[in-house]
C-alpha positions in Angstrom: 65.9 117.2 89.0 65.5 113.5 89.8 66.6 112.1 93.1 69.1 109.3 92.6 69.9 108.5 96.2 69.6 109.8 99.8 72.3 108.6 102.1 74.0 109.5 105.4 77.6 109.8 106.6 78.6 109.2 110.2 82.3 109.1 111.0 84.6 108.1 113.8 81.9 106.5 115.9 84.4 105.1 118.4 81.7 102.8 119.8 82.5 101.9 123.4 80.4 99.7 125.6 80.3 101.3 129.1 82.6 98.8 130.8 85.3 99.3 128.0 85.5 103.1 128.3 89.1 104.2 129.1 89.4 106.0 132.4 91.9 108.7 131.5 91.7 112.3 132.6 93.4 113.5 129.4 91.1 111.6 127.1 90.0 113.9 124.3 86.9 112.1 123.1 83.6 111.6 124.9 83.3 108.0 123.9 80.7 107.4 126.7 78.1 109.1 124.4 78.9 106.9 121.4 76.1 104.4 121.7 73.2 106.8 122.7 74.4 109.3 120.1 74.5 106.6 117.4 71.1 105.4 118.4 69.7 108.9 118.1 71.1 109.2 114.6 69.6 105.9 113.6 66.2 107.0 114.8 66.5 110.2 112.7 67.6 108.2 109.6 64.6 106.0 110.0 62.3 109.0 109.9 64.2 110.6 106.9 64.4 107.4 104.9 67.8 106.7 103.3 69.1 104.4 100.7 72.4 103.6 102.4 74.8 104.6 105.2 78.5 105.3 105.0 80.8 104.9 108.0 84.3 106.0 107.1 86.3 104.3 109.8 87.2 104.4 113.5 84.1 102.4 114.2 85.1 101.5 117.7 87.1 103.0 120.6 90.4 101.1 120.1 90.0 97.8 118.3 88.1 96.0 121.0 86.5 92.8 119.7 83.4 93.2 121.9 82.8 96.7 120.6 83.1 95.5 117.0 80.6 92.7 117.8 78.1 95.1 119.3 78.3 97.4 116.3 77.9 94.6 113.8 74.8 93.2 115.7 73.3 96.7 115.6 74.0 97.3 111.9 72.5 93.9 111.0 69.1 95.2 112.3 69.0 98.1 109.9 66.7 98.1 106.9 69.2 99.7 104.5 72.7 98.8 103.4 75.7 100.0 105.4 79.2 100.3 104.0 82.3 100.6 106.2 86.1 101.0 105.9 88.6 100.4 108.7 90.2 103.3 110.6 93.4 103.3 112.6 91.4 102.7 115.8 89.6 99.6 114.3 92.8 97.5 113.8 95.5 98.7 116.2 97.9 95.8 115.3 97.7 94.0 112.0 97.5 90.6 113.7 95.3 91.6 116.6 95.4 90.0 120.0 93.0 88.3 122.4 91.1 91.6 123.0 91.4 93.2 119.6 90.8 92.1 116.1 93.2 91.7 113.2 92.8 93.2 109.7 91.8 89.8 108.4 89.1 89.4 111.1 87.8 92.9 110.2 87.2 91.8 106.7 85.4 88.7 107.8 83.3 90.3 110.5 82.2 93.1 108.2 81.5 91.0 105.1 77.9 92.1 105.1 79.0 95.8 105.1 81.1 96.0 101.9 83.6 93.1 102.3 82.0 90.5 100.1 85.5 89.3 99.0 87.4 88.0 102.1 90.7 88.1 100.3 91.3 91.9 100.4 90.5 94.9 102.7 89.0 97.0 99.9 86.0 96.7 97.6 83.8 98.0 94.8 80.0 97.8 94.8 77.3 98.9 92.5 75.0 100.4 95.0 72.2 101.5 92.7 71.6 101.9 89.0 74.0 104.6 88.0 75.9 104.7 91.3 79.0 102.9 92.5 81.1 102.9 95.7 84.8 102.1 96.1 85.9 101.4 99.7 89.6 101.7 100.3 91.9 100.6 103.2 94.2 103.4 104.2 95.6 101.6 107.2 99.3 100.6 106.7 101.5 98.5 109.0 105.2 98.1 109.7 106.7 94.6 109.1 106.3 93.8 112.8 102.5 94.6 112.6 102.6 98.0 114.3 100.6 100.7 112.6 102.2 103.3 110.4 102.1 106.9 111.7 100.3 108.0 108.5 97.8 106.5 106.1 99.1 104.4 103.2 97.7 102.8 100.1 99.9 99.8 99.1 100.8 99.1 95.5 98.6 96.0 95.2 95.6 98.1 96.2 96.5 100.8 93.7 96.8 98.2 91.0 93.4 96.9 91.9 92.0 100.4 91.9 93.4 100.9 88.3 91.4 97.9 87.2 88.2 99.2 88.8 88.6 102.6 87.3 89.0 101.2 83.9 85.6 99.7 84.2 83.9 102.8 85.5 84.2 105.2 82.6 81.3 107.7 82.8 79.9 106.0 85.9 79.2 108.1 89.0 81.4 106.6 91.7 81.9 107.6 95.3 85.1 106.8 97.1 85.4 106.2 100.9 88.5 105.8 103.0 89.5 106.8 106.5 92.6 109.1 106.2 92.6 112.4 104.3 93.8 112.5 100.7 93.4 116.3 100.3 94.5 119.0 102.7 91.9 120.2 105.1 94.2 122.5 107.1 96.9 124.9 105.9 100.1 123.0 105.0 98.7 119.8 106.4 100.7 117.6 104.1 104.0 119.2 105.2 103.3 119.4 108.9 104.3 116.5 111.2 101.1 117.2 113.1 98.9 117.2 110.0 100.6 114.3 108.2 99.3 111.9 110.8 95.8 112.4 109.4 96.8 112.0 105.7 97.6 109.3 103.3 101.3 109.5 102.8 101.1 108.6 99.1 97.9 110.6 98.6 98.9 111.9 95.2 98.9 108.2 93.9 95.2 108.2 94.7 94.1 111.7 93.8 95.8 111.7 90.4 94.1 108.4 89.5 90.7 109.8 90.6 91.1 113.0 88.8 92.2 111.2 85.6 89.2 109.0 85.8 86.9 111.9 86.6 85.7 110.5 89.9 84.4 113.6 91.7 84.1 112.9 95.5 85.7 111.1 98.4 84.3 110.7 101.9 86.8 110.5 104.8 87.1 110.9 108.5 90.0 110.6 111.0 90.6 114.4 111.5 87.5 114.9 113.6 86.5 118.1 111.8 83.7 119.2 109.5 85.5 120.2 106.3 85.1 120.0 102.5 88.3 120.4 100.5 88.6 120.7 96.7 91.4 120.1 94.2 90.3 121.0 90.7 87.0 119.0 90.2 87.7 116.5 93.0 86.1 117.1 96.4 86.9 115.4 99.7 84.1 115.5 102.3 85.5 114.8 105.8 83.0 114.4 108.6 83.7 115.2 112.3 83.6 112.5 114.9 80.4 111.3 116.6 82.2 111.5 120.0 83.8 114.9 119.9 82.5 118.4 119.4 80.3 119.3 117.5 79.1 115.6 117.3 78.0 115.9 113.7 76.6 113.7 110.9 75.6 114.4 107.4 72.6 113.6 105.2 73.3 113.8 101.5 70.9 113.9 98.5 72.3 113.0 95.1 70.2 114.3 92.2 70.6 114.2 88.4 69.5 116.5 85.7 70.6 116.5 82.0 73.5 114.1 82.7 74.7 116.4 85.5 75.0 115.3 89.2 74.4 117.5 92.2 75.2 116.5 95.8 73.3 118.4 98.4 74.8 118.0 101.9 73.1 118.9 105.1 74.8 118.6 108.5 73.2 117.8 111.8 74.4 117.7 115.4 73.6 115.6 118.4 72.5 118.3 120.9 71.9 116.1 123.9 71.8 112.4 125.1 70.7 110.9 128.4 73.1 112.0 131.2 74.5 114.7 128.9 71.7 117.3 128.6 74.0 120.1 127.5 76.3 118.0 125.3 77.3 120.8 122.9 78.4 123.2 125.6 79.9 120.5 127.8 81.8 119.0 124.8 83.2 122.3 123.7 84.4 123.0 127.2 85.8 119.5 127.5 87.8 120.1 124.3 89.0 123.5 125.4 90.1 122.2 128.8 92.4 119.8 127.0 93.6 122.1 124.3 96.7 123.6 125.9 99.2 120.9 125.0 97.9 120.9 121.4 98.1 124.7 121.1 101.6 124.7 122.6 102.8 122.2 119.9 101.1 124.1 117.1 102.6 127.5 118.2 106.2 126.1 118.7 106.2 124.1 115.5 106.7 125.2 111.8 106.1 127.8 110.5 105.8 129.9 113.7 108.5 128.4 115.9 107.5 130.5 118.9 109.5 130.0 122.0 107.8 128.1 124.8 107.6 131.3 126.8 105.8 133.1 124.0 103.5 130.1 123.3 102.5 129.9 126.9 101.5 133.6 126.7 99.2 133.1 123.8 97.9 129.5 124.2 95.2 130.3 126.8 93.5 132.8 124.4 93.3 130.0 121.8 91.5 127.4 124.0 88.6 127.2 121.6 90.6 127.3 118.4 90.4 123.6 117.6 86.8 123.4 118.6 86.0 126.2 116.1 87.8 124.4 113.4 86.1 121.1 114.2 82.7 122.8 113.9 83.5 123.8 110.3 83.1 127.1 108.5 85.6 128.7 110.9 86.0 132.5 111.2 88.9 133.9 113.2 89.7 137.4 114.3 92.7 137.6 116.7 93.3 141.3 116.4 94.7 141.4 119.9 97.6 139.1 118.8 100.9 140.0 117.0 100.5 140.4 113.2 102.5 137.3 112.3 100.4 135.2 114.6 97.2 136.8 113.4 98.0 136.0 109.8 98.8 132.4 110.5 95.7 131.7 112.6 93.5 133.6 110.0 94.7 131.1 107.4 92.6 128.4 109.2 89.4 130.3 108.4 87.0 129.0 105.8 88.4 130.7 102.7 88.4 130.1 99.0 91.6 130.3 96.8 91.2 134.1 96.6 91.0 134.4 100.4 87.3 135.1 100.4 84.9 133.5 102.9 83.5 130.2 101.6 81.1 128.4 104.0 80.6 124.9 102.6 81.9 122.7 105.4 78.5 121.9 106.9 75.9 122.6 104.3 76.8 122.6 100.7 75.6 122.1 97.1 78.4 120.4 95.1 78.1 119.9 91.3 80.0 116.7 90.5 81.8 116.6 87.2 82.0 113.0 85.8 83.0 113.6 82.2 
């Protein structure tokens, strides 16, 4: 097998210079580790040697201009190409303000990282011979400039995508966007909690990609390690740099007899200065803040537990989301009522037959392009 490309994926960096870090006791993310953790990854990538780096959105903490400027200066120092797409935290209002950037500014500021055409927030690049990348904008906005609750691909972007796909017959093409287009959690597309992380008109995208035989998308936003599949289309979502388990991925794309194989290996940031036990500390941090989330999950569809019942079970589930975020989850809640057991077990890493399938962190995916 011949190596076509080696590349890395780092998602939801939430870069925050120290003086911009939000002082909130309920803050879910350890943004104070964003810069040292990212530097550690860049050191590793320099040792490994990669052809390019993908950053699927939420590049900065919350749209701050100075955090964007820091990141751009750092990316400009790298010896390999970097490709980005905007996340919901990168442009918090379509027109920006004095502190935060607008969507138009995002395109101009990141013109060396995918946005060679300043007229639109999406792009298509030939990265290497035999390999293309389409970067999409899944941020949608209300008429007043406020962000939509869900992701959205506007009709103009979909028309543009149709034009690109018509030119890419039999070309291996990667797709990157921030919001999820496939479900990574049970009933994600029908749950108000899960819809927040998805493209509302996801089928408009996935049907196009499946028809064109594009095999893989890279996304973020959900802050979990997960690989989902719909027929021959994969979606690789990567957890956040600033929340447990602080992962990133290194991918090797190989070819043999017109077939393409994607080998994915995941890594974790184990420690950074001032955070010597980052993994354990971060898991505890997430668990300490999990109670409101678990209450909402337990009292919502399909369980609809009463608040009294939910309060009884939520403490036993303090590490539930951290386990999902780590990928390849296995759950056994035999001490809980059968209905609740079955529901929570459905979040385990299972294939369509209900058998364990552990591909969320390390995987070998055969990509069908014909």
